[in-house]
mmCIF file of the C-alpha atoms, coordinates in Angstrom:
data_MODEL
# 
_entry.id   MODEL 
# 
loop_
_atom_site.group_PDB 
_atom_site.id 
_atom_site.type_symbol 
_atom_site.label_atom_id 
_atom_site.label_alt_id 
_atom_site.label_comp_id 
_atom_site.label_asym_id 
_atom_site.label_entity_id 
_atom_site.label_seq_id 
_atom_site.pdbx_PDB_ins_code 
_atom_site.Cartn_x 
_atom_site.Cartn_y 
_atom_site.Cartn_z 
_atom_site.occupancy 
_atom_site.B_iso_or_equiv 
_atom_site.pdbx_formal_charge 
_atom_site.auth_seq_id 
_atom_site.auth_comp_id 
_atom_site.auth_asym_id 
_atom_site.auth_atom_id 
_atom_site.pdbx_PDB_model_num 
ATOM 1  C CA . MET A 1 1  ? -65.648 -32.940 102.665 1.00 0.00 ? 1  MET A CA 1 
ATOM 2  C CA . ALA A 1 2  ? -66.150 -33.705 98.708  1.00 0.00 ? 2  ALA A CA 1 
ATOM 3  C CA . VAL A 1 3  ? -65.565 -37.157 97.309  1.00 0.00 ? 3  VAL A CA 1 
ATOM 4  C CA . ARG A 1 4  ? -64.534 -37.171 94.126  1.00 0.00 ? 4  ARG A CA 1 
ATOM 5  C CA . PRO A 1 5  ? -62.884 -39.904 92.032  1.00 0.00 ? 5  PRO A CA 1 
ATOM 6  C CA . LEU A 1 6  ? -59.749 -40.237 92.019  1.00 0.00 ? 6  LEU A CA 1 
ATOM 7  C CA . GLY A 1 7  ? -59.195 -43.356 89.006  1.00 0.00 ? 7  GLY A CA 1 
ATOM 8  C CA . THR A 1 8  ? -58.063 -47.213 88.962  1.00 0.00 ? 8  THR A CA 1 
ATOM 9  C CA . VAL A 1 9  ? -55.795 -48.900 90.340  1.00 0.00 ? 9  VAL A CA 1 
ATOM 10 C CA . LEU A 1 10 ? -52.617 -50.007 88.296  1.00 0.00 ? 10 LEU A CA 1 
ATOM 11 C CA . HIS A 1 11 ? -50.809 -51.787 90.629  1.00 0.00 ? 11 HIS A CA 1 
ATOM 12 C CA . ILE A 1 12 ? -49.170 -52.187 93.866  1.00 0.00 ? 12 ILE A CA 1 
ATOM 13 C CA . THR A 1 13 ? -45.419 -51.198 93.933  1.00 0.00 ? 13 THR A CA 1 
ATOM 14 C CA . ARG A 1 14 ? -42.574 -53.802 95.882  1.00 0.00 ? 14 ARG A CA 1 
ATOM 15 C CA . SER A 1 15 ? -42.443 -50.599 98.610  1.00 0.00 ? 15 SER A CA 1 
ATOM 16 C CA . LYS A 1 16 ? -46.693 -50.764 98.590  1.00 0.00 ? 16 LYS A CA 1 
ATOM 17 C CA . TYR A 1 17 ? -47.450 -48.104 97.396  1.00 0.00 ? 17 TYR A CA 1 
ATOM 18 C CA . VAL A 1 18 ? -50.653 -48.429 94.879  1.00 0.00 ? 18 VAL A CA 1 
ATOM 19 C CA . ILE A 1 19 ? -49.839 -46.749 91.698  1.00 0.00 ? 19 ILE A CA 1 
ATOM 20 C CA . VAL A 1 20 ? -53.302 -45.466 90.538  1.00 0.00 ? 20 VAL A CA 1 
ATOM 21 C CA . LYS A 1 21 ? -54.069 -43.887 86.992  1.00 0.00 ? 21 LYS A CA 1 
ATOM 22 C CA . ILE A 1 22 ? -56.017 -41.023 87.306  1.00 0.00 ? 22 ILE A CA 1 
ATOM 23 C CA . HIS A 1 23 ? -59.774 -40.026 85.474  1.00 0.00 ? 23 HIS A CA 1 
ATOM 24 C CA . GLU A 1 24 ? -59.760 -36.512 85.304  1.00 0.00 ? 24 GLU A CA 1 
ATOM 25 C CA . LYS A 1 25 ? -57.087 -34.293 84.302  1.00 0.00 ? 25 LYS A CA 1 
ATOM 26 C CA . LYS A 1 26 ? -58.442 -31.675 85.611  1.00 0.00 ? 26 LYS A CA 1 
ATOM 27 C CA . PHE A 1 27 ? -58.882 -32.317 88.923  1.00 0.00 ? 27 PHE A CA 1 
ATOM 28 C CA . LEU A 1 28 ? -55.102 -33.307 90.083  1.00 0.00 ? 28 LEU A CA 1 
ATOM 29 C CA . PRO A 1 29 ? -55.767 -34.359 93.716  1.00 0.00 ? 29 PRO A CA 1 
ATOM 30 C CA . PRO A 1 30 ? -54.096 -32.242 95.926  1.00 0.00 ? 30 PRO A CA 1 
ATOM 31 C CA . ILE A 1 31 ? -50.541 -33.735 97.832  1.00 0.00 ? 31 ILE A CA 1 
ATOM 32 C CA . GLY A 1 32 ? -51.916 -35.144 101.398 1.00 0.00 ? 32 GLY A CA 1 
ATOM 33 C CA . SER A 1 33 ? -55.232 -35.934 100.019 1.00 0.00 ? 33 SER A CA 1 
ATOM 34 C CA . GLU A 1 34 ? -57.426 -38.850 101.870 1.00 0.00 ? 34 GLU A CA 1 
ATOM 35 C CA . VAL A 1 35 ? -58.261 -41.845 99.498  1.00 0.00 ? 35 VAL A CA 1 
ATOM 36 C CA . VAL A 1 36 ? -61.040 -43.925 100.169 1.00 0.00 ? 36 VAL A CA 1 
ATOM 37 C CA . ASP A 1 37 ? -62.964 -46.855 98.060  1.00 0.00 ? 37 ASP A CA 1 
ATOM 38 C CA . ALA A 1 38 ? -66.404 -46.880 97.585  1.00 0.00 ? 38 ALA A CA 1 
ATOM 39 C CA . ASN A 1 39 ? -68.366 -47.794 100.492 1.00 0.00 ? 39 ASN A CA 1 
ATOM 40 C CA . ASN A 1 40 ? -65.704 -44.327 101.524 1.00 0.00 ? 40 ASN A CA 1 
ATOM 41 C CA . GLU A 1 41 ? -63.485 -46.216 103.927 1.00 0.00 ? 41 GLU A CA 1 
ATOM 42 C CA . LEU A 1 42 ? -60.693 -44.496 104.951 1.00 0.00 ? 42 LEU A CA 1 
ATOM 43 C CA . MET A 1 43 ? -57.702 -46.435 102.569 1.00 0.00 ? 43 MET A CA 1 
ATOM 44 C CA . GLY A 1 44 ? -54.424 -44.057 103.293 1.00 0.00 ? 44 GLY A CA 1 
ATOM 45 C CA . LYS A 1 45 ? -52.805 -40.926 101.386 1.00 0.00 ? 45 LYS A CA 1 
ATOM 46 C CA . VAL A 1 46 ? -52.090 -38.884 98.204  1.00 0.00 ? 46 VAL A CA 1 
ATOM 47 C CA . VAL A 1 47 ? -48.247 -39.248 98.775  1.00 0.00 ? 47 VAL A CA 1 
ATOM 48 C CA . ASP A 1 48 ? -47.437 -38.050 94.774  1.00 0.00 ? 48 ASP A CA 1 
ATOM 49 C CA . VAL A 1 49 ? -48.674 -36.768 90.840  1.00 0.00 ? 49 VAL A CA 1 
ATOM 50 C CA . ILE A 1 50 ? -46.574 -38.199 88.714  1.00 0.00 ? 50 ILE A CA 1 
ATOM 51 C CA . GLY A 1 51 ? -46.796 -39.256 85.240  1.00 0.00 ? 51 GLY A CA 1 
ATOM 52 C CA . PRO A 1 52 ? -47.073 -36.882 81.713  1.00 0.00 ? 52 PRO A CA 1 
ATOM 53 C CA . VAL A 1 53 ? -49.914 -34.353 81.793  1.00 0.00 ? 53 VAL A CA 1 
ATOM 54 C CA . ASP A 1 54 ? -51.391 -36.794 80.059  1.00 0.00 ? 54 ASP A CA 1 
ATOM 55 C CA . SER A 1 55 ? -52.102 -39.156 81.845  1.00 0.00 ? 55 SER A CA 1 
ATOM 56 C CA . PRO A 1 56 ? -51.322 -38.687 84.981  1.00 0.00 ? 56 PRO A CA 1 
ATOM 57 C CA . TYR A 1 57 ? -50.948 -41.162 87.955  1.00 0.00 ? 57 TYR A CA 1 
ATOM 58 C CA . ALA A 1 58 ? -50.918 -40.851 92.137  1.00 0.00 ? 58 ALA A CA 1 
ATOM 59 C CA . VAL A 1 59 ? -48.762 -42.549 94.103  1.00 0.00 ? 59 VAL A CA 1 
ATOM 60 C CA . VAL A 1 60 ? -50.969 -43.300 97.116  1.00 0.00 ? 60 VAL A CA 1 
ATOM 61 C CA . LYS A 1 61 ? -49.105 -44.282 100.783 1.00 0.00 ? 61 LYS A CA 1 
ATOM 62 C CA . PRO A 1 62 ? -51.472 -46.457 102.589 1.00 0.00 ? 62 PRO A CA 1 
ATOM 63 C CA . LEU A 1 63 ? -53.015 -46.196 105.645 1.00 0.00 ? 63 LEU A CA 1 
ATOM 64 C CA . ARG A 1 64 ? -51.688 -50.026 107.512 1.00 0.00 ? 64 ARG A CA 1 
ATOM 65 C CA . LEU A 1 65 ? -49.829 -52.292 105.652 1.00 0.00 ? 65 LEU A CA 1 
ATOM 66 C CA . SER A 1 66 ? -52.682 -54.574 105.942 1.00 0.00 ? 66 SER A CA 1 
ATOM 67 C CA . MET A 1 67 ? -54.801 -52.853 103.757 1.00 0.00 ? 67 MET A CA 1 
ATOM 68 C CA . ILE A 1 68 ? -52.615 -53.661 100.455 1.00 0.00 ? 68 ILE A CA 1 
ATOM 69 C CA . SER A 1 69 ? -54.750 -57.708 100.571 1.00 0.00 ? 69 SER A CA 1 
ATOM 70 C CA . PHE A 1 70 ? -57.840 -55.498 99.665  1.00 0.00 ? 70 PHE A CA 1 
ATOM 71 C CA . ILE A 1 71 ? -56.868 -53.089 97.370  1.00 0.00 ? 71 ILE A CA 1 
ATOM 72 C CA . LYS A 1 72 ? -57.328 -55.213 94.127  1.00 0.00 ? 72 LYS A CA 1 
ATOM 73 C CA . PRO A 1 73 ? -56.081 -53.420 90.466  1.00 0.00 ? 73 PRO A CA 1 
ATOM 74 C CA . SER A 1 74 ? -58.937 -52.375 88.207  1.00 0.00 ? 74 SER A CA 1 
ATOM 75 C CA . MET A 1 75 ? -60.382 -50.931 91.819  1.00 0.00 ? 75 MET A CA 1 
ATOM 76 C CA . LEU A 1 76 ? -61.936 -47.785 91.894  1.00 0.00 ? 76 LEU A CA 1 
ATOM 77 C CA . LEU A 1 77 ? -60.586 -45.429 94.061  1.00 0.00 ? 77 LEU A CA 1 
ATOM 78 C CA . PHE A 1 78 ? -61.883 -41.769 95.376  1.00 0.00 ? 78 PHE A CA 1 
ATOM 79 C CA . TYR A 1 79 ? -60.411 -38.307 96.998  1.00 0.00 ? 79 TYR A CA 1 
ATOM 80 C CA . ARG A 1 80 ? -61.394 -36.059 99.610  1.00 0.00 ? 80 ARG A CA 1 
ATOM 81 C CA . ILE A 1 81 ? -59.975 -32.410 100.032 1.00 0.00 ? 81 ILE A CA 1 
ATOM 82 C CA . ARG A 1 82 ? -60.385 -31.683 104.055 1.00 0.00 ? 82 ARG A CA 1 
ATOM 83 C CA . LYS A 1 83 ? -61.476 -27.878 103.832 1.00 0.00 ? 83 LYS A CA 1 
ATOM 84 C CA . LEU A 1 84 ? -59.290 -26.179 106.326 1.00 0.00 ? 84 LEU A CA 1 
ATOM 85 C CA . GLY A 1 85 ? -60.000 -23.887 109.224 1.00 0.00 ? 85 GLY A CA 1 
ATOM 86 C CA . ARG A 1 86 ? -59.260 -20.420 109.462 1.00 0.00 ? 86 ARG A CA 1 
ATOM 87 C CA . GLY A 1 87 ? -57.188 -21.060 112.452 1.00 0.00 ? 87 GLY A CA 1 
ATOM 88 C CA . LYS A 1 88 ? -56.016 -19.594 115.870 1.00 0.00 ? 88 LYS A CA 1 
ATOM 89 C CA . LYS A 1 89 ? -56.335 -16.373 116.428 1.00 0.00 ? 89 LYS A CA 1 
ATOM 90 C CA . HIS A 1 90 ? -53.543 -15.120 118.325 1.00 0.00 ? 90 HIS A CA 1 
# 
């Protein structure tokens, strides 16, 4: 699985979602991508990409609510895309 930089944490919403300012506009994370920290620990999943085309933001749902205490503003997060298998042939 390839790991790419997602961006920096902007803030945490009242509904416990994490808003991340995306660094690379050319490489937007697909919905459902796993979000990891610098130690490659799973933090959550991308549930939406919002904002203008020039400065997009990712909405990340933390894996557990207890993870929010580890996520700090200006923290750098990464994402990884799972390569899907071809599946079963019937």
